[in-house]
C-alpha positions in Angstrom: 78.4 91.4 110.9 80.2 88.3 109.1 79.6 87.1 105.6 78.4 84.2 104.5 78.5 81.5 101.3 77.3 78.9 100.4 79.2 75.6 99.0 77.5 73.1 96.8 77.3 71.1 93.6 74.5 71.4 91.4 72.5 70.1 88.4 69.8 72.6 86.7 67.5 71.1 84.2 65.9 73.4 81.6 61.9 72.9 80.6 62.8 72.9 76.8 65.9 70.2 77.3 69.2 70.4 78.6 71.0 70.7 81.5 73.6 72.3 83.2 76.0 70.8 86.1 78.6 72.7 88.4 81.1 71.1 91.1 82.3 72.8 94.3 80.3 76.0 93.5 80.6 79.0 96.3 77.7 81.6 96.2 77.3 84.7 98.2 74.6 84.8 100.6 72.4 87.4 102.4 72.5 85.4 105.6 73.4 82.4 107.1 69.9 81.4 107.5 68.7 80.3 104.2 67.3 77.0 103.1 68.9 75.2 100.1 65.9 75.8 97.8 66.6 79.3 98.5 70.2 78.9 97.6 69.2 77.0 94.4 67.0 80.4 93.7 69.9 82.5 94.4 71.9 80.2 91.9 69.5 80.5 89.0 69.4 84.4 89.6 73.2 84.9 89.8 74.0 82.9 86.5 70.9 84.7 84.8 69.5 81.1 83.4 66.1 80.8 82.0 63.6 78.4 81.6 64.8 76.6 84.4 62.8 73.3 85.3 64.6 72.2 88.3 67.7 72.7 90.4 69.0 69.8 92.6 71.8 70.7 95.0 74.1 68.4 96.7 77.1 68.6 99.1 75.1 71.7 100.5 77.1 73.4 103.4 77.1 77.1 104.3 80.3 78.6 106.0 81.4 82.1 107.3 83.4 83.4 104.3 84.3 87.0 102.8 81.7 87.8 99.6 83.1 88.0 96.5 80.2 90.0 94.5 77.5 87.4 93.5 74.7 89.4 91.9 71.5 90.3 93.8 73.4 90.0 97.2 73.9 93.4 99.1 77.9 94.1 99.4 78.6 94.8 102.8 80.7 97.9 104.0 81.6 97.7 107.8 80.3 100.7 110.1 78.0 103.8 109.3 80.9 106.2 109.4 83.0 106.9 106.5 86.5 105.1 106.4 89.4 105.3 104.7 91.6 102.5 103.8 95.4 102.8 102.9 96.4 100.7 100.1 100.1 101.7 99.8 103.3 99.9 101.1 105.4 101.7 103.4 108.2 103.4 101.8 111.8 103.3 103.7 115.3 104.3 102.6 117.0 100.9 101.6 113.7 99.1 100.4 113.8 97.0 97.4 110.7 97.1 95.4 111.4 95.1 92.3 114.4 93.1 91.5 117.6 94.9 89.8 116.1 98.2 90.6 117.7 100.7 93.0 116.5 101.4 96.6 115.8 104.9 97.7 118.5 106.6 99.6 117.9 109.4 101.7 120.5 112.2 102.4 119.9 114.9 104.9 119.9 118.6 103.4 119.4 120.6 106.6 119.5 118.5 110.1 117.2 119.9 113.1 120.8 120.7 114.9 121.9 122.8 111.8 118.8 124.8 111.1 119.2 125.9 114.8 121.7 128.4 113.7 119.3 129.5 110.6 116.1 130.4 112.6 114.9 132.2 115.8 115.5 130.1 119.2 113.0 127.4 119.3 112.4 127.0 115.6 113.9 124.3 113.7 113.4 122.1 110.5 114.6 119.3 108.6 114.8 118.6 104.5 116.2 115.8 103.0 117.3 114.7 99.6 115.7 111.6 98.3 117.3 109.7 95.6 114.9 107.2 94.1 113.6 105.4 91.0 109.6 106.3 90.1 109.0 102.6 90.5 109.1 102.2 94.5 106.6 101.0 96.5 103.0 101.4 95.3 103.2 103.4 92.2 101.4 104.7 88.8 102.3 103.7 85.3 100.7 106.5 82.6 101.4 105.8 79.0 104.7 107.5 78.7 106.2 104.7 80.7 105.6 102.4 78.0 105.5 104.7 74.8 107.9 107.6 73.9 105.3 110.6 73.2 102.9 109.2 75.3 101.0 110.9 77.8 103.1 111.5 81.1 102.3 112.1 84.6 101.5 115.7 84.2 99.2 115.3 81.3 97.1 112.8 83.1 93.5 113.5 84.0 92.8 113.8 87.5 89.0 112.7 86.8 90.5 109.5 85.9 92.6 109.0 89.0 90.6 110.5 92.2 87.4 108.8 93.6 86.9 106.0 90.6 84.4 103.4 91.6 86.3 100.3 92.8 85.2 96.8 91.3 87.6 94.5 93.4 88.0 90.7 92.7 89.1 88.8 95.4 91.7 86.0 94.1 93.4 84.7 96.8 92.3 80.9 96.3 93.0 80.8 92.4 94.8 78.1 91.6 97.0 79.4 88.8 99.4 82.6 88.2 97.9 83.9 85.3 94.1 85.5 86.1 91.9 85.1 82.5 89.5 87.9 81.3 86.6 85.3 82.6 87.3 86.2 85.8 86.0 89.7 85.3 82.8 89.0 83.3 80.2 89.1 85.8 80.6 92.7 86.5 80.4 95.9 84.9 84.0 97.3 84.9 83.4 100.9 82.8 84.4 103.7 84.3 85.9 101.3 87.3 88.9 100.9 88.9 89.4 97.3 88.6 91.8 96.1 91.6 93.0 92.7 91.8 93.4 91.2 95.1 95.9 88.2 94.8 97.3 88.5 98.7 100.7 88.5 96.9 101.2 91.6 99.1 101.7 89.6 102.1 105.3 88.8 100.7 106.2 92.5 100.0 109.6 93.3 101.0 111.0 89.4 101.4 112.6 87.7 98.8 109.3 85.3 98.0 107.8 88.4 96.8 110.3 88.5 93.9 109.5 85.0 92.0 106.0 83.6 91.4 103.9 85.9 91.4 100.1 86.1 90.0 99.8 88.6 87.0 97.2 89.5 84.4 96.9 87.4 80.9 96.8 89.4 78.1 93.1 88.5 77.1 92.6 89.8 80.5 93.8 93.0 79.2 92.1 93.3 76.3 88.7 92.6 77.9 89.3 95.3 80.7 90.5 97.7 77.8 87.6 96.8 75.8 85.1 97.1 78.7 85.9 100.6 79.7 87.8 100.2 82.7 89.6 103.3 83.5 92.6 101.9 85.8 93.5 98.5 86.6 95.7 97.6 90.1 97.0 94.4 91.4 98.7 93.6 94.8 101.6 91.8 93.2 104.9 92.2 91.8 104.0 93.2 88.4 100.5 93.3 86.1 102.8 91.4 83.6 104.0 87.6 83.9 108.0 88.9 84.4 109.1 85.2 84.2 107.8 84.7 80.7 110.6 86.9 78.9 110.6 90.3 78.0 107.2 90.7 76.4 104.7 93.0 78.6 101.3 92.5 76.9 99.3 94.0 79.9 101.1 97.0 80.0 101.0 97.1 76.1 97.4 97.3 75.6 96.3 99.0 78.5 98.7 101.9 78.2 98.3 102.3 74.7 94.5 102.9 75.3 95.2 105.4 78.3 94.5 102.8 80.9 96.2 103.5 84.3 98.2 100.6 85.8 99.0 100.6 89.7 101.5 98.0 90.8 102.0 96.8 94.5 98.9 97.4 96.0 98.4 96.2 99.5 95.4 95.7 102.0 92.7 95.1 99.1 91.3 92.0 101.3 89.9 95.1 103.2 87.8 96.3 100.5 84.0 95.1 99.7 83.7 93.6 95.9 81.7 96.6 94.8 81.0 100.1 96.6 84.5 101.7 97.6 86.1 104.6 95.9 89.5 104.6 94.9 92.1 107.1 94.5 95.8 106.9 93.3 97.1 110.6 92.0 101.3 110.8 91.5 102.7 114.2 91.2 102.1 116.3 87.8 105.6 115.8 86.7 106.7 116.5 82.9 108.6 114.0 81.5 108.3 111.2 83.7 106.0 107.8 83.1 105.8 106.3 86.3 105.9 107.7 90.1 104.8 106.5 93.8 101.3 107.4 94.6 99.7 107.1 98.1 96.6 104.9 97.0 93.7 104.4 99.1 90.1 103.8 98.9 87.0 105.0 101.1 84.2 103.2 102.5 
């Protein structure tokens, strides 16, 4: 079933005086079969307004468009059966994930042909040596990545990495690179994996991916940390603005509080705003702060 949203301008008048105006507002709808009056009611409920005297809409239209998570609108999950959505990029020899970091190199240790002399007839194996920086493909940052003496990958609590409730923020039509705290105000993110869908993953593996990427602002990181998020992920080059100099305020604030960071996610557009369960678990490796994960969501 498709999702529908209403587009409109609005003026809200209050019974005790004052008014509120909105231009170009977009609101999730339970179906396409709604009246303008019903959309006015949903608008008031979504904003949590009290003492409303009148609501007037103009420029009203209903369009087929993915839901963004409006209050009171059931989040749609396709299909009755369980579905797994892969949120990781494919890794291959020579892949450049981040500018200036080495690409993975795969060297055969044992080939199928060589193994035939070591095993019984018809039995053969292949083994490879992988030379790879931890920041390859889709990866998770632990506190040790930013702080000497911080918790390393082996010290992470699996309960904070596996089967987390996912709150997905679909921001592919954002008009600025920096994503502010206010984007996250309308949802409870406590105990959740907050996944930021910018659509930048469409450039992964190309030169376009390496410049002009979306990122979280400092105030967004502080808000998510203070709101109790367990993990914050993004489908972009970096969760920080890598073009502003050497500062990394988002990594600094989140990792200091033990909030995990996952970068270079993929396919977040396949997830509903709420209702999915997210997993991204790295190997339990002592003395490392960053490593590739197989991130996925369960619907």
